C-alpha positions as CSV (number, residue, x, y, z in Angstrom):
1,X,-37.2,-15.3,54.4
2,X,-37.8,-13.9,57.8
3,X,-35.2,-13.0,60.3
4,X,-35.7,-13.3,64.0
5,X,-37.1,-9.7,64.0
6,X,-39.9,-10.5,61.6
7,X,-38.4,-8.5,58.8
8,X,-39.3,-9.6,55.2
9,X,-37.3,-8.4,52.2
10,X,-39.1,-5.9,50.0
11,X,-39.4,-8.4,47.1
12,X,-41.2,-10.9,49.3
13,X,-43.6,-8.3,50.6
14,X,-44.4,-7.2,47.1
15,X,-45.0,-10.7,45.9
16,X,-47.4,-11.3,48.8
17,X,-49.3,-8.1,47.9
18,X,-49.7,-9.2,44.2
19,X,-50.9,-12.6,45.3
20,X,-53.5,-11.1,47.6
21,X,-54.8,-8.8,44.9
22,X,-55.2,-11.7,42.5
23,X,-57.0,-13.8,45.0
24,X,-59.3,-11.0,46.1
25,X,-60.0,-10.1,42.5
26,X,-60.9,-13.6,41.5
27,X,-63.2,-14.0,44.5
28,X,-64.9,-10.7,43.8
29,X,-65.5,-11.7,40.2
30,X,-63.0,-9.3,38.7
31,X,-62.7,-8.4,35.0
32,X,-62.0,-12.0,34.0
33,X,-65.5,-13.1,35.2
34,X,-67.2,-10.3,33.1
35,X,-65.3,-11.4,30.0
36,X,-67.0,-14.8,30.1
37,X,-70.6,-13.4,30.3
38,X,-72.6,-14.2,27.2
39,X,-73.2,-11.0,25.2
40,X,-75.6,-9.9,22.5
41,X,-75.5,-6.7,20.5
42,X,-78.9,-5.1,19.8
43,X,-79.1,-2.4,17.1
44,X,-82.1,0.0,17.1
45,X,-83.2,1.7,13.9
46,X,-86.3,3.3,12.4
47,X,-87.8,2.2,9.1
48,X,-90.8,4.0,7.6
49,X,-91.3,5.7,11.0
50,X,-91.4,2.5,13.0
51,X,-88.8,1.3,15.4
52,X,-86.9,-1.9,14.4
53,X,-84.4,-4.0,16.5
54,X,-81.8,-6.3,15.1
55,X,-81.5,-9.2,15.5
56,X,-85.2,-10.0,15.4
57,X,-84.5,-13.3,17.1
58,X,-82.4,-12.9,20.2
59,X,-80.8,-16.1,21.4
60,X,-79.4,-16.4,24.9
61,X,-78.9,-19.1,27.5
62,X,-81.6,-19.4,30.2
63,X,-81.0,-18.8,33.9
64,X,-77.7,-17.1,33.2
65,X,-76.1,-13.7,33.7
66,X,-75.9,-12.0,30.3
67,X,-74.9,-8.7,28.8
68,X,-77.1,-6.9,26.3
69,X,-75.2,-4.1,24.5
70,X,-77.7,-1.6,22.9
71,X,-77.1,0.9,20.2
72,X,-79.8,3.4,19.2
73,X,-79.1,4.7,15.7
74,X,-82.2,7.0,15.7
75,X,-83.1,10.5,16.7
76,X,-85.8,9.3,19.0
77,X,-85.8,7.4,22.2
78,X,-86.6,3.7,21.9
79,X,-88.1,1.6,24.7
80,X,-86.8,-2.0,24.8
81,X,-89.2,-4.4,26.6
82,X,-89.3,-8.1,27.4
83,X,-91.4,-10.0,30.0
84,X,-89.7,-10.5,33.4
85,X,-86.1,-9.9,32.1
86,X,-86.0,-6.3,33.2
87,X,-87.6,-6.7,36.6
88,X,-85.5,-5.3,39.4
89,X,-84.7,-8.7,40.8
90,X,-83.2,-9.8,37.4
91,X,-81.2,-6.6,36.6
92,X,-77.6,-6.8,37.6
93,X,-76.2,-3.6,36.2
94,X,-76.9,-1.0,33.5
95,X,-74.6,1.7,32.2
96,X,-74.6,4.3,29.4
97,X,-77.5,6.0,27.7
98,X,-80.2,3.6,29.2
99,X,-82.9,4.4,31.8
100,X,-85.0,1.8,33.6
101,X,-88.7,2.4,32.8
102,X,-91.2,2.8,35.7
103,X,-93.3,-0.2,34.6
104,X,-90.3,-2.4,35.4
105,X,-90.7,-4.0,31.9
106,X,-87.9,-2.4,30.0
107,X,-85.3,0.2,29.3
108,X,-85.5,3.5,27.4
109,X,-82.4,4.0,25.2
110,X,-81.7,7.6,24.6
111,X,-81.6,9.0,21.0
112,X,-78.3,8.1,19.3
113,X,-77.4,6.4,22.6
114,X,-75.5,3.2,23.5
115,X,-75.2,1.3,26.7
116,X,-75.1,-2.1,28.4
117,X,-77.7,-3.9,30.4
118,X,-76.7,-6.9,32.4
119,X,-79.5,-9.2,33.5
120,X,-80.2,-12.6,34.8
121,X,-82.3,-14.5,32.2
122,X,-85.4,-16.4,33.1
123,X,-86.4,-20.0,32.4
124,X,-85.9,-21.6,29.0
125,X,-88.5,-20.9,26.4
126,X,-89.6,-18.4,23.7
127,X,-90.8,-15.0,24.8
128,X,-91.7,-11.8,22.9
129,X,-89.5,-8.8,23.1
130,X,-90.2,-5.4,21.7
131,X,-88.8,-2.0,20.6
132,X,-91.1,1.0,20.5
133,X,-90.3,4.5,19.4
134,X,-91.6,7.1,21.9
135,X,-92.5,9.2,18.9
136,X,-94.8,6.5,17.4
137,X,-96.1,3.9,19.9
138,X,-98.7,2.6,17.4
139,X,-96.0,0.7,15.5
140,X,-94.1,-1.4,18.0
141,X,-91.5,-3.9,16.7
142,X,-92.0,-7.4,17.9
143,X,-89.2,-9.9,18.0
144,X,-88.6,-13.3,19.7
145,X,-86.3,-13.9,22.7
146,X,-85.3,-17.6,22.7
147,X,-83.7,-18.7,26.0
148,X,-82.1,-22.2,25.7
149,X,-81.0,-24.3,28.6
150,X,-77.5,-23.3,29.5
151,X,-74.6,-25.6,28.7
152,X,-73.1,-27.1,31.8
């Protein structure tokens, strides 16, 4: 309630502030929006000296913002690559022990590192993806990235 002087009781002012924060947070895509982003965990290991990523078949929705959480369980740096996915125009955010490679085709994950890469996926289809140890580039791991039409 307001009096003729424009005074609002403290409880009413606090309620308005809380409502404003909730509205601004939802418009800005607050924590709730990130919680609905499709996520895949990618684990990097080395077998017989060669890099290996699991799962070998990554499945994600096409034309969608996704989160790829990476964990490198090796003592060498691993480069994760996929066509077009890691181009600057598709990268939304990265955090942790990951570094965008100069070729614009992938990310280097530091030894024993972990991080998150948020990207916008490309058109539906099957694409190759790879993991390569910087210590042995002659034995790259090759997996399949399957992008399915997003459910509407």
